[in-house]
N, CA, C and O atoms as a printed pandas DataFrame, in Angstrom:
     atom_number atom_name residue_name chain_id  residue_number  x_coord  y_coord  z_coord
0              1         N          UNK        A               1    1.279    0.456   23.024
1              2        CA          UNK        A               1    1.020    1.564   22.110
2              3         C          UNK        A               1   -0.491    1.685   21.920
3              4         O          UNK        A               1   -1.184    0.675   21.792
4              5         N          UNK        A               2   -0.992    2.892   21.902
5              6        CA          UNK        A               2   -2.426    3.111   21.762
6              7         C          UNK        A               2   -2.892    2.818   20.336
7              8         O          UNK        A               2   -2.098    2.776   19.396
8              9         N          UNK        A               3   -4.199    2.618   20.207
9             10        CA          UNK        A               3   -4.750    2.306   18.886
10            11         C          UNK        A               3   -4.537    3.460   17.903
11            12         O          UNK        A               3   -4.384    3.219   16.706
12            13         N          UNK        A               4   -4.524    4.702   18.380
13            14        CA          UNK        A               4   -4.304    5.846   17.494
14            15         C          UNK        A               4   -2.871    5.823   16.947
15            16         O          UNK        A               4   -2.643    6.121   15.775
16            17         N          UNK        A               5   -1.925    5.472   17.794
17            18        CA          UNK        A               5   -0.537    5.393   17.319
18            19         C          UNK        A               5   -0.364    4.270   16.300
19            20         O          UNK        A               5    0.358    4.428   15.316
20            21         N          UNK        A               6   -1.019    3.148   16.531
21            22        CA          UNK        A               6   -0.964    2.051   15.558
22            23         C          UNK        A               6   -1.549    2.494   14.226
23            24         O          UNK        A               6   -0.995    2.193   13.168
24            25         N          UNK        A               7   -2.679    3.216   14.277
25            26        CA          UNK        A               7   -3.287    3.705   13.041
26            27         C          UNK        A               7   -2.332    4.652   12.318
27            28         O          UNK        A               7   -2.108    4.525   11.115
28            29         N          UNK        A               8   -1.779    5.590   13.060
29            30        CA          UNK        A               8   -0.868    6.567   12.444
30            31         C          UNK        A               8    0.359    5.875   11.846
31            32         O          UNK        A               8    0.805    6.226   10.754
32            33         N          UNK        A               9    0.894    4.901   12.561
33            34        CA          UNK        A               9    2.025    4.139   12.033
34            35         C          UNK        A               9    1.637    3.472   10.716
35            36         O          UNK        A               9    2.399    3.496    9.750
36            37         N          UNK        A              10    0.467    2.889   10.690
37            38        CA          UNK        A              10   -0.008    2.209    9.472
38            39         C          UNK        A              10   -0.166    3.179    8.315
39            40         O          UNK        A              10    0.266    2.897    7.197
40            41         N          UNK        A              11   -0.789    4.329    8.583
41            42        CA          UNK        A              11   -0.969    5.326    7.518
42            43         C          UNK        A              11    0.381    5.756    6.943
43            44         O          UNK        A              11    0.548    5.834    5.726
44            45         N          UNK        A              12    1.337    6.034    7.824
45            46        CA          UNK        A              12    2.621    6.558    7.353
46            47         C          UNK        A              12    3.486    5.488    6.701
47            48         O          UNK        A              12    4.188    5.783    5.734
48            49         N          UNK        A              13    3.458    4.270    7.195
49            50        CA          UNK        A              13    4.199    3.194    6.522
50            51         C          UNK        A              13    3.642    3.016    5.110
51            52         O          UNK        A              13    4.402    2.898    4.148
52            53         N          UNK        A              14    2.328    2.999    4.991
53            54        CA          UNK        A              14    1.705    2.873    3.671
54            55         C          UNK        A              14    2.009    4.051    2.769
55            56         O          UNK        A              14    2.307    3.868    1.589
56            57         N          UNK        A              15    1.938    5.258    3.312
57            58        CA          UNK        A              15    2.199    6.458    2.509
58            59         C          UNK        A              15    3.643    6.482    2.006
59            60         O          UNK        A              15    3.891    6.805    0.844
60            61         N          UNK        A              16    4.584    6.146    2.869
61            62        CA          UNK        A              16    5.990    6.133    2.446
62            63         C          UNK        A              16    6.214    5.055    1.387
63            64         O          UNK        A              16    6.889    5.301    0.387
64            65         N          UNK        A              17    5.659    3.878    1.596
65            66        CA          UNK        A              17    5.803    2.798    0.611
66            67         C          UNK        A              17    5.216    3.214   -0.737
67            68         O          UNK        A              17    5.821    2.968   -1.781
68            69         N          UNK        A              18    4.056    3.836   -0.718
69            70        CA          UNK        A              18    3.432    4.282   -1.969
70            71         C          UNK        A              18    4.232    5.397   -2.630
71            72         O          UNK        A              18    4.354    5.427   -3.854
72            73         N          UNK        A              19    4.777    6.316   -1.834
73            74        CA          UNK        A              19    5.582    7.399   -2.400
74            75         C          UNK        A              19    6.843    6.841   -3.067
75            76         O          UNK        A              19    7.225    7.277   -4.153
76            77         N          UNK        A              20    7.477    5.882   -2.413
77            78        CA          UNK        A              20    8.666    5.243   -3.002
78            79         C          UNK        A              20    8.285    4.538   -4.311
79            80         O          UNK        A              20    9.003    4.633   -5.306
80            81         N          UNK        A              21    7.162    3.838   -4.299
81            82        CA          UNK        A              21    6.710    3.147   -5.515
82            83         C          UNK        A              21    6.394    4.146   -6.627
83            84         O          UNK        A              21    6.688    3.887   -7.794
84            85         N          UNK        A              22    5.801    5.279   -6.275
85            86        CA          UNK        A              22    5.488    6.309   -7.276
86            87         C          UNK        A              22    6.752    6.787   -7.961
87            88         O          UNK        A              22    6.804    6.875   -9.188
88            89         N          UNK        A              23    7.774    7.098   -7.170
89            90        CA          UNK        A              23    9.045    7.564   -7.740
90            91         C          UNK        A              23    9.667    6.468   -8.604
91            92         O          UNK        A              23   10.149    6.745   -9.702
92            93         N          UNK        A              24    9.660    5.235   -8.119
93            94        CA          UNK        A              24   10.247    4.121   -8.884
94            95         C          UNK        A              24    9.538    3.940  -10.221
95            96         O          UNK        A              24   10.178    3.677  -11.239
96            97         N          UNK        A              25    8.234    4.079  -10.213
97            98        CA          UNK        A              25    7.468    3.914  -11.454
98            99         C          UNK        A              25    7.818    5.011  -12.458
99           100         O          UNK        A              25    7.817    4.772  -13.665
100          101         N          UNK        A              26    8.113    6.199  -11.968
101          102        CA          UNK        A              26    8.369    7.336  -12.851
102          103         C          UNK        A              26    9.807    7.419  -13.362
103          104         O          UNK        A              26   10.106    8.274  -14.196
104          105         N          UNK        A              27   10.697    6.559  -12.887
105          106        CA          UNK        A              27   12.072    6.573  -13.381
106          107         C          UNK        A              27   12.055    6.079  -14.827
107          108         O          UNK        A              27   11.616    4.963  -15.102
108          109         N          UNK        A              28   12.535    6.915  -15.748
109          110        CA          UNK        A              28   12.436    6.557  -17.180
110          111         C          UNK        A              28   12.992    5.179  -17.523
111          112         O          UNK        A              28   12.412    4.481  -18.355
112          113         N          UNK        A              29   14.092    4.771  -16.911
113          114        CA          UNK        A              29   14.674    3.461  -17.230
114          115         C          UNK        A              29   13.729    2.331  -16.837
115          116         O          UNK        A              29   13.764    1.258  -17.440
116          117         N          UNK        A              30   12.883    2.561  -15.829
117          118        CA          UNK        A              30   11.947    1.531  -15.391
118          119         C          UNK        A              30   10.649    1.568  -16.186
119          120         O          UNK        A              30    9.857    0.627  -16.138
120          121         N          UNK        A              31   10.434    2.655  -16.914
121          122        CA          UNK        A              31    9.193    2.804  -17.659
122          123         C          UNK        A              31    9.163    1.889  -18.883
123          124         O          UNK        A              31    8.087    1.587  -19.400
124          125         N          UNK        A              32   10.313    1.452  -19.344
125          126        CA          UNK        A              32   10.354    0.469  -20.420
126          127         C          UNK        A              32   10.012    1.033  -21.783
127          128         O          UNK        A              32   10.224    2.209  -22.075
128          129         N          UNK        A              33    9.482    0.159  -22.594
129          130        CA          UNK        A              33    9.110    0.513  -23.959
130          131         C          UNK        A              33    8.056    1.613  -23.956
131          132         O          UNK        A              33    7.321    1.782  -22.983
132          133         N          UNK        A              34    7.994    2.343  -25.035
133          134        CA          UNK        A              34    7.032    3.436  -25.118
134          135         C          UNK        A              34    5.588    2.947  -24.964
135          136         O          UNK        A              34    4.721    3.696  -24.515
136          137         N          UNK        A              35    5.336    1.686  -25.338
137          138        CA          UNK        A              35    3.988    1.129  -25.182
138          139         C          UNK        A              35    3.576    1.035  -23.715
139          140         O          UNK        A              35    2.385    1.011  -23.404
140          141         N          UNK        A              36    4.554    0.981  -22.818
141          142        CA          UNK        A              36    4.258    0.833  -21.398
142          143         C          UNK        A              36    4.266    2.155  -20.640
143          144         O          UNK        A              36    3.882    2.190  -19.471
144          145         N          UNK        A              37    4.691    3.228  -21.269
145          146        CA          UNK        A              37    4.803    4.503  -20.555
146          147         C          UNK        A              37    3.446    5.021  -20.127
147          148         O          UNK        A              37    3.311    5.532  -19.015
148          149         N          UNK        A              38    2.455    4.907  -20.961
149          150        CA          UNK        A              38    1.133    5.403  -20.589
150          151         C          UNK        A              38    0.558    4.627  -19.400
151          152         O          UNK        A              38    0.150    5.256  -18.424
152          153         N          UNK        A              39    0.505    3.281  -19.435
153          154        CA          UNK        A              39   -0.027    2.579  -18.261
154          155         C          UNK        A              39    0.819    2.794  -17.008
155          156         O          UNK        A              39    0.278    2.820  -15.902
156          157         N          UNK        A              40    2.139    2.948  -17.159
157          158        CA          UNK        A              40    2.972    3.209  -15.988
158          159         C          UNK        A              40    2.690    4.601  -15.440
159          160         O          UNK        A              40    2.723    4.803  -14.226
160          161         N          UNK        A              41    2.419    5.552  -16.305
161          162        CA          UNK        A              41    2.032    6.893  -15.856
162          163         C          UNK        A              41    0.718    6.852  -15.083
163          164         O          UNK        A              41    0.557    7.532  -14.069
164          165         N          UNK        A              42   -0.216    6.045  -15.577
165          166        CA          UNK        A              42   -1.482    5.867  -14.856
166          167         C          UNK        A              42   -1.246    5.242  -13.483
167          168         O          UNK        A              42   -1.828    5.668  -12.485
168          169         N          UNK        A              43   -0.387    4.230  -13.448
169          170        CA          UNK        A              43   -0.080    3.567  -12.181
170          171         C          UNK        A              43    0.568    4.547  -11.204
171          172         O          UNK        A              43    0.253    4.534  -10.014
172          173         N          UNK        A              44    1.465    5.389  -11.694
173          174        CA          UNK        A              44    2.121    6.376  -10.827
174          175         C          UNK        A              44    1.101    7.358  -10.268
175          176         O          UNK        A              44    1.163    7.714   -9.091
176          177         N          UNK        A              45    0.168    7.794  -11.099
177          178        CA          UNK        A              45   -0.863    8.727  -10.627
178          179         C          UNK        A              45   -1.714    8.089   -9.533
179          180         O          UNK        A              45   -2.046    8.739   -8.542
180          181         N          UNK        A              46   -2.063    6.827   -9.712
181          182        CA          UNK        A              46   -2.863    6.132   -8.703
182          183         C          UNK        A              46   -2.081    5.913   -7.409
183          184         O          UNK        A              46   -2.630    6.048   -6.316
184          185         N          UNK        A              47   -0.806    5.576   -7.537
185          186        CA          UNK        A              47    0.029    5.403   -6.337
186          187         C          UNK        A              47    0.171    6.714   -5.584
187          188         O          UNK        A              47    0.118    6.734   -4.355
188          189         N          UNK        A              48    0.351    7.802   -6.309
189          190        CA          UNK        A              48    0.453    9.109   -5.662
190          191         C          UNK        A              48   -0.866    9.471   -4.979
191          192         O          UNK        A              48   -0.872   10.002   -3.869
192          193         N          UNK        A              49   -1.971    9.183   -5.645
193          194        CA          UNK        A              49   -3.282    9.463   -5.039
194          195         C          UNK        A              49   -3.471    8.656   -3.760
195          196         O          UNK        A              49   -3.996    9.174   -2.775
196          197         N          UNK        A              50   -3.048    7.394   -3.765
197          198        CA          UNK        A              50   -3.195    6.568   -2.553
198          199         C          UNK        A              50   -2.276    7.079   -1.447
199          200         O          UNK        A              50   -2.623    7.003   -0.268
200          201         N          UNK        A              51   -1.108    7.599   -1.820
201          202        CA          UNK        A              51   -0.205    8.208   -0.838
202          203         C          UNK        A              51   -0.919    9.360   -0.137
203          204         O          UNK        A              51   -0.920    9.450    1.090
204          205         N          UNK        A              52   -1.517   10.230   -0.924
205          206        CA          UNK        A              52   -2.242   11.385   -0.374
206          207         C          UNK        A              52   -3.437   10.921    0.455
207          208         O          UNK        A              52   -3.720   11.494    1.508
208          209         N          UNK        A              53   -4.131    9.901   -0.006
209          210        CA          UNK        A              53   -5.280    9.368    0.741
210          211         C          UNK        A              53   -4.856    8.866    2.118
211          212         O          UNK        A              53   -5.549    9.116    3.104
212          213         N          UNK        A              54   -3.738    8.166    2.199
213          214        CA          UNK        A              54   -3.256    7.668    3.489
214          215         C          UNK        A              54   -2.840    8.812    4.411
215          216         O          UNK        A              54   -3.090    8.758    5.616
216          217         N          UNK        A              55   -2.216    9.831    3.861
217          218        CA          UNK        A              55   -1.851   10.994    4.680
218          219         C          UNK        A              55   -3.116   11.702    5.162
219          220         O          UNK        A              55   -3.177   12.140    6.311
220          221         N          UNK        A              56   -4.111   11.816    4.308
221          222        CA          UNK        A              56   -5.394   12.410    4.693
222          223         C          UNK        A              56   -6.036   11.586    5.806
223          224         O          UNK        A              56   -6.588   12.148    6.752
224          225         N          UNK        A              57   -5.969   10.271    5.703
225          226        CA          UNK        A              57   -6.505    9.399    6.747
226          227         C          UNK        A              57   -5.826    9.643    8.076
227          228         O          UNK        A              57   -6.474    9.573    9.121
228          229         N          UNK        A              58   -4.545    9.926    8.061
229          230        CA          UNK        A              58   -3.801   10.190    9.287
230          231         C          UNK        A              58   -4.295   11.444   10.007
231          232         O          UNK        A              58   -4.103   11.572   11.216
232          233         N          UNK        A              59   -4.914   12.351    9.300
233          234        CA          UNK        A              59   -5.400   13.588    9.925
234          235         C          UNK        A              59   -6.549   13.301   10.897
235          236         O          UNK        A              59   -6.693   14.004   11.897
236          237         N          UNK        A              60   -7.347   12.305   10.628
237          238        CA          UNK        A              60   -8.422   11.845   11.526
238          239         C          UNK        A              60   -8.342   10.320   11.549
239          240         O          UNK        A              60   -9.170    9.643   10.940
240          241         N          UNK        A              61   -7.352    9.785   12.248
241          242        CA          UNK        A              61   -7.028    8.357   12.118
242          243         C          UNK        A              61   -8.146    7.403   12.502
243          244         O          UNK        A              61   -8.355    6.403   11.814
244          245         N          UNK        A              62   -8.859    7.675   13.561
245          246        CA          UNK        A              62   -9.913    6.745   13.987
246          247         C          UNK        A              62  -11.117    6.849   13.059
247          248         O          UNK        A              62  -11.660    5.836   12.617
248          249         N          UNK        A              63  -11.525    8.062   12.769
249          250        CA          UNK        A              63  -12.705    8.262   11.923
250          251         C          UNK        A              63  -12.508    7.726   10.509
251          252         O          UNK        A              63  -13.466    7.283    9.876
252          253         N          UNK        A              64  -11.275    7.763   10.009
253          254        CA          UNK        A              64  -11.000    7.353    8.631
254          255         C          UNK        A              64  -10.290    6.004    8.548
255          256         O          UNK        A              64   -9.636    5.699    7.551
256          257         N          UNK        A              65  -10.423    5.208    9.590
257          258        CA          UNK        A              65   -9.722    3.919    9.622
258          259         C          UNK        A              65  -10.159    2.982    8.507
259          260         O          UNK        A              65   -9.433    2.043    8.183
260          261         N          UNK        A              66  -11.311    3.209    7.918
261          262        CA          UNK        A              66  -11.780    2.392    6.803
262          263         C          UNK        A              66  -10.847    2.435    5.605
263          264         O          UNK        A              66  -10.834    1.513    4.789
264          265         N          UNK        A              67  -10.064    3.507    5.498
265          266        CA          UNK        A              67   -9.073    3.590    4.418
266          267         C          UNK        A              67   -8.093    2.419    4.526
267          268         O          UNK        A              67   -7.670    1.854    3.518
268          269         N          UNK        A              68   -7.740    2.068    5.763
269          270        CA          UNK        A              68   -6.823    0.939    5.944
270          271         C          UNK        A              68   -7.454   -0.361    5.465
271          272         O          UNK        A              68   -6.783   -1.201    4.866
272          273         N          UNK        A              69   -8.743   -0.523    5.731
273          274        CA          UNK        A              69   -9.418   -1.737    5.296
274          275         C          UNK        A              69   -9.429   -1.830    3.762
275          276         O          UNK        A              69   -9.252   -2.912    3.203
276          277         N          UNK        A              70   -9.636   -0.699    3.092
277          278        CA          UNK        A              70   -9.588   -0.688    1.623
278          279         C          UNK        A              70   -8.182   -0.968    1.107
279          280         O          UNK        A              70   -8.008   -1.495    0.008
280          281         N          UNK        A              71   -7.186   -0.613    1.903
281          282        CA          UNK        A              71   -5.807   -0.882    1.508
282          283         C          UNK        A              71   -5.486   -2.356    1.717
283          284         O          UNK        A              71   -4.809   -2.977    0.897
284          285         N          UNK        A              72   -5.983   -2.912    2.830
285          286        CA          UNK        A              72   -5.767   -4.333    3.131
286          287         C          UNK        A              72   -6.432   -5.206    2.073
287          288         O          UNK        A              72   -5.874   -6.223    1.662
288          289         N          UNK        A              73   -7.598   -4.816    1.644
289          290        CA          UNK        A              73   -8.293   -5.534    0.577
290          291         C          UNK        A              73   -9.177   -4.556   -0.168
291          292         O          UNK        A              73  -10.047   -3.943    0.451
292          293         N          UNK        A              74   -9.001   -4.388   -1.420
293          294        CA          UNK        A              74   -8.345   -5.212   -2.422
294          295         C          UNK        A              74   -6.948   -4.743   -2.846
295          296         O          UNK        A              74   -6.290   -5.439   -3.619
296          297         N          UNK        A              75   -6.480   -3.597   -2.370
297          298        CA          UNK        A              75   -5.248   -3.026   -2.918
298          299         C          UNK        A              75   -4.019   -3.919   -2.742
299          300         O          UNK        A              75   -3.400   -4.305   -3.734
300          301         N          UNK        A              76   -3.655   -4.252   -1.513
301          302        CA          UNK        A              76   -2.412   -5.001   -1.302
302          303         C          UNK        A              76   -2.461   -6.395   -1.936
303          304         O          UNK        A              76   -1.496   -6.777   -2.597
304          305         N          UNK        A              77   -3.530   -7.169   -1.769
305          306        CA          UNK        A              77   -3.559   -8.462   -2.481
306          307         C          UNK        A              77   -3.470   -8.301   -4.003
307          308         O          UNK        A              77   -2.900   -9.149   -4.688
308          309         N          UNK        A              78   -4.034   -7.211   -4.523
309          310        CA          UNK        A              78   -3.931   -6.953   -5.963
310          311         C          UNK        A              78   -2.502   -6.683   -6.392
311          312         O          UNK        A              78   -2.053   -7.165   -7.432
312          313         N          UNK        A              79   -1.788   -5.904   -5.578
313          314        CA          UNK        A              79   -0.374   -5.655   -5.875
314          315         C          UNK        A              79    0.439   -6.939   -5.785
315          316         O          UNK        A              79    1.322   -7.186   -6.607
316          317         N          UNK        A              80    0.136   -7.748   -4.786
317          318        CA          UNK        A              80    0.849   -9.022   -4.627
318          319         C          UNK        A              80    0.566   -9.945   -5.811
319          320         O          UNK        A              80    1.484  -10.566   -6.347
320          321         N          UNK        A              81   -0.673  -10.036   -6.211
321          322        CA          UNK        A              81   -1.045  -10.896   -7.341
322          323         C          UNK        A              81   -0.373  -10.431   -8.631
323          324         O          UNK        A              81    0.072  -11.248   -9.437
324          325         N          UNK        A              82   -0.303   -9.113   -8.820
325          326        CA          UNK        A              82    0.370   -8.579  -10.010
326          327         C          UNK        A              82    1.839   -8.946  -10.022
327          328         O          UNK        A              82    2.385   -9.320  -11.060
328          329         N          UNK        A              83    2.475   -8.840   -8.873
329          330        CA          UNK        A              83    3.884   -9.200   -8.775
330          331         C          UNK        A              83    4.117  -10.675   -9.041
331          332         O          UNK        A              83    5.054  -11.046   -9.749
332          333         N          UNK        A              84    3.273  -11.507   -8.479
333          334        CA          UNK        A              84    3.400  -12.953   -8.686
334          335         C          UNK        A              84    3.186  -13.300  -10.154
335          336         O          UNK        A              84    3.916  -14.117  -10.716
336          337         N          UNK        A              85    2.178  -12.674  -10.777
337          338        CA          UNK        A              85    1.918  -12.924  -12.199
338          339         C          UNK        A              85    3.107  -12.484  -13.044
339          340         O          UNK        A              85    3.481  -13.167  -13.998
340          341         N          UNK        A              86    3.706  -11.337  -12.695
341          342        CA          UNK        A              86    4.876  -10.865  -13.444
342          343         C          UNK        A              86    6.051  -11.824  -13.262
343          344         O          UNK        A              86    6.800  -12.076  -14.207
344          345         N          UNK        A              87    6.214  -12.354  -12.064
345          346        CA          UNK        A              87    7.273  -13.335  -11.822
346          347         C          UNK        A              87    7.051  -14.606  -12.612
347          348         O          UNK        A              87    7.986  -15.152  -13.197
348          349         N          UNK        A              88    5.811  -15.082  -12.630
349          350        CA          UNK        A              88    5.503  -16.310  -13.372
350          351         C          UNK        A              88    5.682  -16.131  -14.871
351          352         O          UNK        A              88    5.984  -17.087  -15.585
352          353         N          UNK        A              89    5.493  -14.899  -15.346
353          354        CA          UNK        A              89    5.661  -14.615  -16.771
354          355         C          UNK        A              89    7.123  -14.326  -17.125
355          356         O          UNK        A              89    7.451  -14.105  -18.291
356          357         N          UNK        A              90    7.992  -14.328  -16.121
357          358        CA          UNK        A              90    9.397  -14.063  -16.369
358          359         C          UNK        A              90    9.740  -12.587  -16.471
359          360         O          UNK        A              90   10.842  -12.241  -16.896
360          361         N          UNK        A              91    8.819  -11.711  -16.091
361          362        CA          UNK        A              91    9.069  -10.274  -16.177
362          363         C          UNK        A              91    9.806   -9.739  -14.949
363          364         O          UNK        A              91   10.403   -8.664  -15.008
364          365         N          UNK        A              92    9.770  -10.467  -13.855
365          366        CA          UNK        A              92   10.470  -10.088  -12.630
366          367         C          UNK        A              92   11.240  -11.295  -12.112
367          368         O          UNK        A              92   10.750  -12.422  -12.190
368          369         N          UNK        A              93   12.430  -11.072  -11.588
369          370        CA          UNK        A              93   13.163  -12.182  -10.963
370          371         C          UNK        A              93   12.438  -12.667   -9.709
371          372         O          UNK        A              93   11.791  -11.883   -9.013
372          373         N          UNK        A              94   12.551  -13.948   -9.432
373          374        CA          UNK        A              94   11.882  -14.550   -8.287
374          375         C          UNK        A              94   12.242  -13.844   -6.980
375          376         O          UNK        A              94   11.380  -13.669   -6.118
376          377         N          UNK        A              95   13.487  -13.444   -6.825
377          378        CA          UNK        A              95   13.911  -12.787   -5.584
378          379         C          UNK        A              95   13.152  -11.474   -5.375
379          380         O          UNK        A              95   12.811  -11.132   -4.243
380          381         N          UNK        A              96   12.885  -10.736   -6.458
381          382        CA          UNK        A              96   12.104   -9.494   -6.344
382          383         C          UNK        A              96   10.655   -9.788   -5.988
383          384         O          UNK        A              96   10.054   -9.083   -5.177
384          385         N          UNK        A              97   10.098  -10.822   -6.592
385          386        CA          UNK        A              97    8.715  -11.195   -6.298
386          387         C          UNK        A              97    8.576  -11.556   -4.820
387          388         O          UNK        A              97    7.648  -11.103   -4.150
388          389         N          UNK        A              98    9.489  -12.363   -4.322
389          390        CA          UNK        A              98    9.442  -12.783   -2.919
390          391         C          UNK        A              98    9.638  -11.580   -2.003
391          392         O          UNK        A              98    8.891  -11.413   -1.039
392          393         N          UNK        A              99   10.633  -10.740   -2.291
393          394        CA          UNK        A              99   10.904   -9.578   -1.447
394          395         C          UNK        A              99    9.710   -8.632   -1.401
395          396         O          UNK        A              99    9.326   -8.176   -0.324
396          397         N          UNK        A             100    9.124   -8.335   -2.544
397          398        CA          UNK        A             100    7.953   -7.441   -2.590
398          399         C          UNK        A             100    6.767   -8.063   -1.858
399          400         O          UNK        A             100    6.040   -7.375   -1.141
400          401         N          UNK        A             101    6.581   -9.346   -2.042
401          402        CA          UNK        A             101    5.460  -10.019   -1.377
402          403         C          UNK        A             101    5.620  -10.002    0.138
403          404         O          UNK        A             101    4.642   -9.824    0.863
404          405         N          UNK        A             102    6.839  -10.184    0.618
405          406        CA          UNK        A             102    7.090  -10.162    2.066
406          407         C          UNK        A             102    6.821   -8.767    2.625
407          408         O          UNK        A             102    6.167   -8.626    3.658
408          409         N          UNK        A             103    7.321   -7.746    1.949
409          410        CA          UNK        A             103    7.090   -6.366    2.405
410          411         C          UNK        A             103    5.599   -6.051    2.392
411          412         O          UNK        A             103    5.071   -5.499    3.357
412          413         N          UNK        A             104    4.929   -6.396    1.313
413          414        CA          UNK        A             104    3.489   -6.123    1.216
414          415         C          UNK        A             104    2.698   -6.894    2.273
415          416         O          UNK        A             104    1.751   -6.358    2.850
416          417         N          UNK        A             105    3.074   -8.131    2.528
417          418        CA          UNK        A             105    2.394   -8.913    3.568
418          419         C          UNK        A             105    2.590   -8.273    4.936
419          420         O          UNK        A             105    1.667   -8.242    5.751
420          421         N          UNK        A             106    3.790   -7.763    5.186
421          422        CA          UNK        A             106    4.045   -7.077    6.449
422          423         C          UNK        A             106    3.188   -5.834    6.606
423          424         O          UNK        A             106    2.633   -5.586    7.677
424          425         N          UNK        A             107    3.080   -5.053    5.540
425          426        CA          UNK        A             107    2.233   -3.851    5.576
426          427         C          UNK        A             107    0.776   -4.243    5.771
427          428         O          UNK        A             107    0.058   -3.612    6.546
428          429         N          UNK        A             108    0.342   -5.276    5.072
429          430        CA          UNK        A             108   -1.034   -5.754    5.208
430          431         C          UNK        A             108   -1.330   -6.149    6.653
431          432         O          UNK        A             108   -2.363   -5.766    7.201
432          433         N          UNK        A             109   -0.437   -6.906    7.267
433          434        CA          UNK        A             109   -0.657   -7.345    8.651
434          435         C          UNK        A             109   -0.665   -6.169    9.616
435          436         O          UNK        A             109   -1.481   -6.128   10.537
436          437         N          UNK        A             110    0.237   -5.212    9.414
437          438        CA          UNK        A             110    0.266   -4.012   10.256
438          439         C          UNK        A             110   -1.052   -3.251   10.158
439          440         O          UNK        A             110   -1.628   -2.866   11.175
440          441         N          UNK        A             111   -1.524   -3.035    8.939
441          442        CA          UNK        A             111   -2.762   -2.280    8.739
442          443         C          UNK        A             111   -3.969   -3.020    9.285
443          444         O          UNK        A             111   -4.846   -2.412    9.899
444          445         N          UNK        A             112   -4.021   -4.312    9.069
445          446        CA          UNK        A             112   -5.149   -5.088    9.573
446          447         C          UNK        A             112   -5.165   -5.079   11.105
447          448         O          UNK        A             112   -6.222   -4.898   11.709
448          449         N          UNK        A             113   -4.015   -5.270   11.729
449          450        CA          UNK        A             113   -3.922   -5.230   13.187
450          451         C          UNK        A             113   -4.370   -3.866   13.713
451          452         O          UNK        A             113   -5.143   -3.789   14.668
452          453         N          UNK        A             114   -3.886   -2.793   13.089
453          454        CA          UNK        A             114   -4.239   -1.443   13.524
454          455         C          UNK        A             114   -5.731   -1.188   13.394
455          456         O          UNK        A             114   -6.354   -0.616   14.289
456          457         N          UNK        A             115   -6.295   -1.613   12.279
457          458        CA          UNK        A             115   -7.732   -1.434   12.050
458          459         C          UNK        A             115   -8.546   -2.180   13.106
459          460         O          UNK        A             115   -9.471   -1.620   13.694
460          461         N          UNK        A             116   -8.198   -3.439   13.341
461          462        CA          UNK        A             116   -8.944   -4.241   14.321
462          463         C          UNK        A             116   -8.774   -3.695   15.739
463          464         O          UNK        A             116   -9.732   -3.670   16.512
464          465         N          UNK        A             117   -7.572   -3.263   16.082
465          466        CA          UNK        A             117   -7.304   -2.683   17.401
466          467         C          UNK        A             117   -8.137   -1.410   17.589
467          468         O          UNK        A             117   -8.702   -1.199   18.663
468          469         N          UNK        A             118   -8.219   -0.577   16.578
469          470        CA          UNK        A             118   -9.016    0.645   16.654
470          471         C          UNK        A             118  -10.508    0.324   16.764
471          472         O          UNK        A             118  -11.232    0.978   17.514
472          473         N          UNK        A             119  -10.959   -0.673   16.024
473          474        CA          UNK        A             119  -12.379   -1.052   16.097
474          475         C          UNK        A             119  -12.739   -1.529   17.517
475          476         O          UNK        A             119  -13.801   -1.189   18.040
476          477         N          UNK        A             120  -11.856   -2.309   18.125
477          478        CA          UNK        A             120  -12.111   -2.762   19.499
478          479         C          UNK        A             120  -12.165   -1.580   20.471
479          480         O          UNK        A             120  -13.010   -1.541   21.365
480          481         N          UNK        A             121  -11.259   -0.623   20.288
481          482        CA          UNK        A             121  -11.241    0.547   21.167
482          483         C          UNK        A             121  -12.508    1.387   20.993
483          484         O          UNK        A             121  -13.056    1.895   21.971
484          485         N          UNK        A             122  -12.961    1.528   19.776
485          486        CA          UNK        A             122  -14.192    2.296   19.497
486          487         C          UNK        A             122  -15.396    1.567   20.102
487          488         O          UNK        A             122  -16.275    2.196   20.690
488          489         N          UNK        A             123  -15.431    0.259   19.958
489          490        CA          UNK        A             123  -16.550   -0.534   20.506
490          491         C          UNK        A             123  -16.589   -0.443   22.031
491          492         O          UNK        A             123  -17.668   -0.350   22.616
492          493         N          UNK        A             124  -15.425   -0.470   22.679
493          494        CA          UNK        A             124  -15.371   -0.350   24.148
494          495         C          UNK        A             124  -15.826    1.023   24.611
495          496         O          UNK        A             124  -16.447    1.153   25.666
496          497         N          UNK        A             125  -15.519    2.046   23.829
497          498        CA          UNK        A             125  -15.872    3.409   24.209
498          499         C          UNK        A             125  -17.360    3.692   24.008
499          500         O          UNK        A             125  -17.913    4.605   24.621
500          501         N          UNK        A             126  -17.987    2.921   23.164
501          502        CA          UNK        A             126  -19.415    3.169   22.859
502          503         C          UNK        A             126  -20.344    2.656   23.939
503          504         O          UNK        A             126  -21.561    2.792   23.823
């Protein structure tokens, strides 16, 4: 598979994951107590913005590959750390923490591989 296809796959996997997370965050039953609705609304807005950013990156995948690097770090490790902290505090069941961490690690590895593959292709072409 070419480096452009890897980039596009990465953008769309990330965009779909973020879109699903945005919808999940906005489900009233998941929003919890009224004290948490405002921060969850903020989180949903940011997730939606990142969804759009990844789709925008797909429009010029090689030129905008840096978006993947910003997603690989600090975004995905931050999401993983938040999940782990919530699990340690008893706010999430361990099985959810592990499942989310595995999915996020997979996305991180896909994006990092795609970014590095594209960088090598750009360097060879130069």
